[in-house]
ZADO-1210 file (C-alpha; in nm, 4 decimals, padded with zeros to 6 digits):
<atoms>
<atom x="00.1891" y="02.6988" z="-02.8011" code="MET" pos="1"/>
<atom x="00.0769" y="02.4133" z="-02.5774" code="LYS" pos="2"/>
<atom x="-00.1870" y="02.1649" z="-02.6882" code="ASN" pos="3"/>
<atom x="-00.3484" y="01.9681" z="-02.4066" code="VAL" pos="4"/>
<atom x="-00.5612" y="01.6663" z="-02.4935" code="PHE" pos="5"/>
<atom x="-00.8082" y="01.4932" z="-02.2637" code="PHE" pos="6"/>
<atom x="-00.8723" y="01.1442" z="-02.4006" code="VAL" pos="7"/>
<atom x="-01.1292" y="00.9101" z="-02.2494" code="GLY" pos="8"/>
<atom x="-01.4901" y="00.7969" z="-02.2372" code="ASP" pos="9"/>
<atom x="-01.8194" y="00.9563" z="-02.1277" code="GLU" pos="10"/>
<atom x="-01.6641" y="01.0743" z="-01.8002" code="LEU" pos="11"/>
<atom x="-01.4160" y="01.2803" z="-02.0004" code="THR" pos="12"/>
<atom x="-01.7072" y="01.4182" z="-02.2030" code="ALA" pos="13"/>
<atom x="-01.8860" y="01.5177" z="-01.8811" code="GLY" pos="14"/>
<atom x="-02.2055" y="01.3227" z="-01.9400" code="HIS" pos="15"/>
<atom x="-02.4549" y="01.3756" z="-01.6596" code="GLY" pos="16"/>
<atom x="-02.3137" y="01.7106" z="-01.5469" code="ASP" pos="17"/>
<atom x="-02.5948" y="01.9677" z="-01.5333" code="PRO" pos="18"/>
<atom x="-02.3378" y="02.2414" z="-01.5989" code="LYS" pos="19"/>
<atom x="-02.2060" y="02.0520" z="-01.9051" code="ALA" pos="20"/>
<atom x="-01.8456" y="02.1058" z="-01.7944" code="LEU" pos="21"/>
<atom x="-01.7397" y="01.7687" z="-01.6590" code="GLY" pos="22"/>
<atom x="-01.4027" y="01.7420" z="-01.4896" code="TRP" pos="23"/>
<atom x="-01.2139" y="01.8344" z="-01.8072" code="ALA" pos="24"/>
<atom x="-01.3975" y="02.1650" z="-01.8521" code="GLY" pos="25"/>
<atom x="-01.3375" y="02.2567" z="-01.4897" code="ARG" pos="26"/>
<atom x="-00.9674" y="02.1741" z="-01.5123" code="VAL" pos="27"/>
<atom x="-00.9307" y="02.3734" z="-01.8344" code="ALA" pos="28"/>
<atom x="-01.1105" y="02.6754" z="-01.6858" code="ALA" pos="29"/>
<atom x="-00.8808" y="02.6774" z="-01.3813" code="ARG" pos="30"/>
<atom x="-00.5676" y="02.6304" z="-01.5929" code="THR" pos="31"/>
<atom x="-00.6295" y="02.8804" z="-01.8741" code="LEU" pos="32"/>
<atom x="-00.5366" y="03.1893" z="-01.6682" code="PRO" pos="33"/>
<atom x="-00.1993" y="03.0322" z="-01.5821" code="LEU" pos="34"/>
<atom x="-00.0742" y="02.9664" z="-01.9370" code="ILE" pos="35"/>
<atom x="-00.0430" y="03.2355" z="-02.1986" code="LYS" pos="36"/>
<atom x="-00.0826" y="03.0220" z="-02.5091" code="ASP" pos="37"/>
<atom x="-00.2705" y="02.6944" z="-02.4610" code="VAL" pos="38"/>
<atom x="-00.5440" y="02.5038" z="-02.6388" code="ARG" pos="39"/>
<atom x="-00.7504" y="02.2311" z="-02.4768" code="PHE" pos="40"/>
<atom x="-00.8961" y="01.9470" z="-02.6833" code="HIS" pos="41"/>
<atom x="-01.1412" y="01.6885" z="-02.5485" code="THR" pos="42"/>
<atom x="-01.1364" y="01.3596" z="-02.7391" code="LEU" pos="43"/>
<atom x="-01.4054" y="01.1467" z="-02.5775" code="ALA" pos="44"/>
<atom x="-01.5889" y="00.8346" z="-02.6972" code="VAL" pos="45"/>
<atom x="-01.8587" y="00.6940" z="-02.4678" code="PRO" pos="46"/>
<atom x="-01.8288" y="00.3255" z="-02.3825" code="GLY" pos="47"/>
<atom x="-01.4723" y="00.3001" z="-02.5088" code="GLU" pos="48"/>
<atom x="-01.2280" y="00.0266" z="-02.4056" code="THR" pos="49"/>
<atom x="-00.8514" y="00.0727" z="-02.3829" code="THR" pos="50"/>
<atom x="-00.8124" y="-00.1123" z="-02.7119" code="GLY" pos="51"/>
<atom x="-01.0507" y="00.1197" z="-02.8911" code="GLU" pos="52"/>
<atom x="-00.8800" y="00.4210" z="-02.7376" code="LEU" pos="53"/>
<atom x="-00.5402" y="00.2946" z="-02.8521" code="ALA" pos="54"/>
<atom x="-00.6526" y="00.2660" z="-03.2143" code="THR" pos="55"/>
<atom x="-00.7985" y="00.6133" z="-03.2551" code="ARG" pos="56"/>
<atom x="-00.6512" y="00.8757" z="-03.0209" code="TRP" pos="57"/>
<atom x="-00.3325" y="00.9543" z="-03.2155" code="ASP" pos="58"/>
<atom x="-00.4978" y="01.0240" z="-03.5510" code="SER" pos="59"/>
<atom x="-00.7544" y="01.2483" z="-03.3812" code="GLU" pos="60"/>
<atom x="-00.4880" y="01.4390" z="-03.1905" code="ALA" pos="61"/>
<atom x="-00.2609" y="01.4805" z="-03.4920" code="LEU" pos="62"/>
<atom x="-00.5487" y="01.6203" z="-03.6989" code="ARG" pos="63"/>
<atom x="-00.5910" y="01.8922" z="-03.4382" code="ARG" pos="64"/>
<atom x="-00.2280" y="01.9980" z="-03.4037" code="VAL" pos="65"/>
<atom x="-00.1830" y="02.0213" z="-03.7813" code="GLY" pos="66"/>
<atom x="00.0984" y="01.8945" z="-04.0027" code="PRO" pos="67"/>
<atom x="00.3666" y="02.0968" z="-03.8253" code="ASP" pos="68"/>
<atom x="00.2194" y="02.0764" z="-03.4773" code="GLY" pos="69"/>
<atom x="00.4234" y="01.7856" z="-03.3460" code="VAL" pos="70"/>
<atom x="00.7466" y="01.9795" z="-03.3981" code="GLU" pos="71"/>
<atom x="00.6345" y="02.3396" z="-03.3430" code="SER" pos="72"/>
<atom x="00.4170" y="02.2969" z="-03.0313" code="ALA" pos="73"/>
<atom x="00.4384" y="02.1329" z="-02.6926" code="GLU" pos="74"/>
<atom x="00.1811" y="01.8553" z="-02.6871" code="ASN" pos="75"/>
<atom x="00.0339" y="01.6989" z="-02.3738" code="TYR" pos="76"/>
<atom x="-00.2139" y="01.4142" z="-02.3404" code="VAL" pos="77"/>
<atom x="-00.4022" y="01.3008" z="-02.0322" code="LEU" pos="78"/>
<atom x="-00.5531" y="00.9563" z="-02.0839" code="PHE" pos="79"/>
<atom x="-00.8481" y="00.9229" z="-01.8458" code="ALA" pos="80"/>
<atom x="-00.9508" y="00.5603" z="-01.8243" code="LEU" pos="81"/>
<atom x="-01.3047" y="00.4485" z="-01.7606" code="GLY" pos="82"/>
<atom x="-01.4505" y="00.1139" z="-01.6622" code="ARG" pos="83"/>
<atom x="-01.5413" y="-00.0352" z="-01.9972" code="HIS" pos="84"/>
<atom x="-01.2635" y="-00.2941" z="-02.0145" code="ASP" pos="85"/>
<atom x="-01.4401" y="-00.4490" z="-01.7148" code="LEU" pos="86"/>
<atom x="-01.7965" y="-00.4189" z="-01.8389" code="SER" pos="87"/>
<atom x="-01.7024" y="-00.5582" z="-02.1814" code="ARG" pos="88"/>
<atom x="-01.4875" y="-00.8466" z="-02.0622" code="GLY" pos="89"/>
<atom x="-01.1417" y="-00.7295" z="-02.1714" code="VAL" pos="90"/>
<atom x="-00.8774" y="-00.9403" z="-01.9972" code="SER" pos="91"/>
<atom x="-00.6170" y="-00.7801" z="-01.7723" code="SER" pos="92"/>
<atom x="-00.3479" y="-00.9051" z="-02.0105" code="THR" pos="93"/>
<atom x="-00.5081" y="-00.7197" z="-02.3020" code="MET" pos="94"/>
<atom x="-00.5605" y="-00.4089" z="-02.0904" code="THR" pos="95"/>
<atom x="-00.1884" y="-00.4044" z="-02.0063" code="ARG" pos="96"/>
<atom x="-00.0986" y="-00.4469" z="-02.3726" code="LEU" pos="97"/>
<atom x="-00.3382" y="-00.1739" z="-02.4834" code="ASN" pos="98"/>
<atom x="-00.2029" y="00.0688" z="-02.2241" code="LEU" pos="99"/>
<atom x="00.1563" y="-00.0134" z="-02.3182" code="ALA" pos="100"/>
<atom x="00.0803" y="00.0501" z="-02.6859" code="ASN" pos="101"/>
<atom x="-00.0983" y="00.3768" z="-02.6054" code="THR" pos="102"/>
<atom x="00.1764" y="00.5125" z="-02.3817" code="LEU" pos="103"/>
<atom x="00.4533" y="00.4024" z="-02.6191" code="ASP" pos="104"/>
<atom x="00.2808" y="00.5647" z="-02.9158" code="ARG" pos="105"/>
<atom x="00.2429" y="00.8910" z="-02.7253" code="ALA" pos="106"/>
<atom x="00.6111" y="00.8844" z="-02.6317" code="ALA" pos="107"/>
<atom x="00.7091" y="00.8146" z="-02.9929" code="ALA" pos="108"/>
<atom x="00.5114" y="01.1234" z="-03.0988" code="LEU" pos="109"/>
<atom x="00.6929" y="01.3265" z="-02.8308" code="ASN" pos="110"/>
<atom x="00.3724" y="01.3914" z="-02.6358" code="PHE" pos="111"/>
<atom x="00.4010" y="01.4584" z="-02.2639" code="ASN" pos="112"/>
<atom x="00.1793" y="01.1920" z="-02.1066" code="VAL" pos="113"/>
<atom x="-00.0291" y="01.1607" z="-01.7901" code="MET" pos="114"/>
<atom x="-00.2643" y="00.8780" z="-01.6944" code="LEU" pos="115"/>
<atom x="-00.5748" y="00.8952" z="-01.4760" code="ALA" pos="116"/>
<atom x="-00.7248" y="00.5736" z="-01.3467" code="GLY" pos="117"/>
<atom x="-01.0933" y="00.4834" z="-01.3272" code="PRO" pos="118"/>
<atom x="-01.3149" y="00.6207" z="-01.0498" code="PRO" pos="119"/>
<atom x="-01.5473" y="00.3908" z="-00.8538" code="PRO" pos="120"/>
<atom x="-01.8856" y="00.3485" z="-01.0176" code="VAL" pos="121"/>
<atom x="-02.1728" y="00.1601" z="-00.8581" code="THR" pos="122"/>
<atom x="-02.2592" y="00.0047" z="-01.1950" code="ALA" pos="123"/>
<atom x="-01.9448" y="-00.2146" z="-01.1704" code="VAL" pos="124"/>
<atom x="-01.8152" y="-00.4304" z="-00.8840" code="ASP" pos="125"/>
<atom x="-01.5965" y="-00.2132" z="-00.6610" code="ARG" pos="126"/>
<atom x="-01.3251" y="-00.4737" z="-00.6082" code="GLN" pos="127"/>
<atom x="-01.2944" y="-00.5245" z="-00.9834" code="ALA" pos="128"/>
<atom x="-01.2505" y="-00.1489" z="-01.0353" code="VAL" pos="129"/>
<atom x="-00.9923" y="-00.1369" z="-00.7537" code="ALA" pos="130"/>
<atom x="-00.7878" y="-00.4113" z="-00.9224" code="GLU" pos="131"/>
<atom x="-00.8219" y="-00.2397" z="-01.2605" code="TYR" pos="132"/>
<atom x="-00.7050" y="00.0902" z="-01.1081" code="ALA" pos="133"/>
<atom x="-00.4008" y="-00.0851" z="-00.9605" code="ALA" pos="134"/>
<atom x="-00.3204" y="-00.2273" z="-01.3040" code="LEU" pos="135"/>
<atom x="-00.3381" y="00.1237" z="-01.4534" code="CYS" pos="136"/>
<atom x="-00.1112" y="00.2588" z="-01.1811" code="ASP" pos="137"/>
<atom x="00.1381" y="-00.0192" z="-01.2506" code="GLU" pos="138"/>
<atom x="00.1332" y="00.0512" z="-01.6253" code="SER" pos="139"/>
<atom x="00.2052" y="00.4197" z="-01.5635" code="ALA" pos="140"/>
<atom x="00.4861" y="00.3403" z="-01.3192" code="ALA" pos="141"/>
<atom x="00.6568" y="00.1074" z="-01.5677" code="ARG" pos="142"/>
<atom x="00.6966" y="00.4002" z="-01.8076" code="ARG" pos="143"/>
<atom x="00.7510" y="00.6734" z="-01.5466" code="ALA" pos="144"/>
<atom x="00.4237" y="00.8401" z="-01.6473" code="VAL" pos="145"/>
<atom x="00.2504" y="01.0589" z="-01.3845" code="PRO" pos="146"/>
<atom x="-00.0588" y="00.8854" z="-01.2497" code="TYR" pos="147"/>
<atom x="-00.3762" y="01.0253" z="-01.0939" code="ILE" pos="148"/>
<atom x="-00.5570" y="00.7873" z="-00.8596" code="ASP" pos="149"/>
<atom x="-00.9289" y="00.8487" z="-00.9016" code="MET" pos="150"/>
<atom x="-01.0353" y="00.5312" z="-00.7240" code="PHE" pos="151"/>
<atom x="-00.8819" y="00.5521" z="-00.3764" code="GLY" pos="152"/>
<atom x="-00.9933" y="00.9040" z="-00.2778" code="PRO" pos="153"/>
<atom x="-01.3412" y="00.8763" z="-00.4326" code="LEU" pos="154"/>
<atom x="-01.4157" y="00.5283" z="-00.2975" code="ALA" pos="155"/>
<atom x="-01.4145" y="00.6831" z="00.0508" code="ARG" pos="156"/>
<atom x="-01.5902" y="01.0088" z="-00.0364" code="HIS" pos="157"/>
<atom x="-01.9486" y="01.0552" z="00.0828" code="GLU" pos="158"/>
<atom x="-02.0396" y="01.3195" z="-00.1761" code="GLN" pos="159"/>
<atom x="-01.9164" y="01.0973" z="-00.4580" code="TRP" pos="160"/>
<atom x="-02.1307" y="00.8100" z="-00.3298" code="ALA" pos="161"/>
<atom x="-02.4324" y="01.0387" z="-00.3061" code="THR" pos="162"/>
<atom x="-02.3802" y="01.1651" z="-00.6613" code="ASP" pos="163"/>
<atom x="-02.3498" y="00.8132" z="-00.7997" code="MET" pos="164"/>
<atom x="-02.6568" y="00.6910" z="-00.6124" code="ASP" pos="165"/>
<atom x="-02.8594" y="00.9874" z="-00.7357" code="THR" pos="166"/>
<atom x="-02.7485" y="00.9482" z="-01.0976" code="SER" pos="167"/>
<atom x="-02.8076" y="00.5748" z="-01.1161" code="GLY" pos="168"/>
<atom x="-02.4468" y="00.4620" z="-01.0802" code="GLY" pos="169"/>
<atom x="-02.3155" y="00.5214" z="-01.4326" code="GLU" pos="170"/>
<atom x="-02.1856" y="00.8810" z="-01.4200" code="VAL" pos="171"/>
<atom x="-02.1538" y="01.1446" z="-01.1471" code="PRO" pos="172"/>
<atom x="-02.3374" y="01.4734" z="-01.1274" code="LEU" pos="173"/>
<atom x="-02.2031" y="01.8240" z="-01.0711" code="GLN" pos="174"/>
<atom x="-02.0403" y="01.7587" z="-00.7331" code="ALA" pos="175"/>
<atom x="-01.8768" y="01.4372" z="-00.8511" code="GLY" pos="176"/>
<atom x="-01.7188" y="01.6031" z="-01.1523" code="TYR" pos="177"/>
<atom x="-01.5948" y="01.8791" z="-00.9236" code="GLY" pos="178"/>
<atom x="-01.4241" y="01.6157" z="-00.7099" code="LEU" pos="179"/>
<atom x="-01.2593" y="01.4596" z="-01.0149" code="MET" pos="180"/>
<atom x="-01.1352" y="01.8018" z="-01.1276" code="ALA" pos="181"/>
<atom x="-00.9960" y="01.8656" z="-00.7775" code="TRP" pos="182"/>
<atom x="-00.7977" y="01.5421" z="-00.7934" code="LEU" pos="183"/>
<atom x="-00.6464" y="01.6404" z="-01.1283" code="VAL" pos="184"/>
<atom x="-00.5620" y="01.9937" z="-01.0164" code="LEU" pos="185"/>
<atom x="-00.4047" y="01.8662" z="-00.6923" code="HIS" pos="186"/>
<atom x="-00.1948" y="01.5998" z="-00.8613" code="SER" pos="187"/>
<atom x="00.1291" y="01.6799" z="-01.0455" code="THR" pos="188"/>
<atom x="-00.0831" y="01.8633" z="-01.3043" code="TRP" pos="189"/>
<atom x="00.0878" y="02.2024" z="-01.2811" code="HIS" pos="190"/>
<atom x="00.4401" y="02.0600" z="-01.2662" code="ASP" pos="191"/>
<atom x="00.3560" y="01.8389" z="-01.5629" code="TRP" pos="192"/>
<atom x="00.2510" y="02.1447" z="-01.7646" code="LEU" pos="193"/>
<atom x="00.5502" y="02.3447" z="-01.6434" code="GLY" pos="194"/>
<atom x="00.3475" y="02.6192" z="-01.4753" code="VAL" pos="195"/>
<atom x="00.3345" y="02.7441" z="-01.1187" code="ALA" pos="196"/>
<atom x="00.0335" y="02.6285" z="-00.9200" code="ALA" pos="197"/>
<atom x="-00.1905" y="02.9105" z="-00.7941" code="PRO" pos="198"/>
<atom x="-00.1585" y="02.9963" z="-00.4281" code="ARG" pos="199"/>
</atoms>
């Protein structure tokens, strides 16, 4: 049995997607046929900072795997970071500490960990998000955790910009979530899960 957790904010929940799938639902749908025994769990809290994520994700995940799940199953967690450290004034020092605590806790629980950085959103200054994404990348590299860059590819993507402009700049629409799912599926996702990527 594999348990795969998607942990993040409203982008992980898929808010704004008219198909109600978000990127996580699309990734799960494309991955299910490749793994015989897998369960996907979405643990999303809108507006969440890295500090708030750090204090709640483990208890929520452990409730879902059950008392014997940590030892009897393979557990994976993809932390998908949003922008709320920026919008709520969390310092870069605290963000680094929160990420370190989150990644260290996941390692202590023997979870396989992946980190996805924040995508560009027009509701927040682009340079600030770029610097925040670089900080996330650095935190993942320090602990040899696979990292998915959501900022770089989407900052240059016309369809992403159109989606964000149409939605008001807070969350993408259907096309934008499809782009996020594509970035996950074309990262080290399949290697991380130990399955062959589809041809």
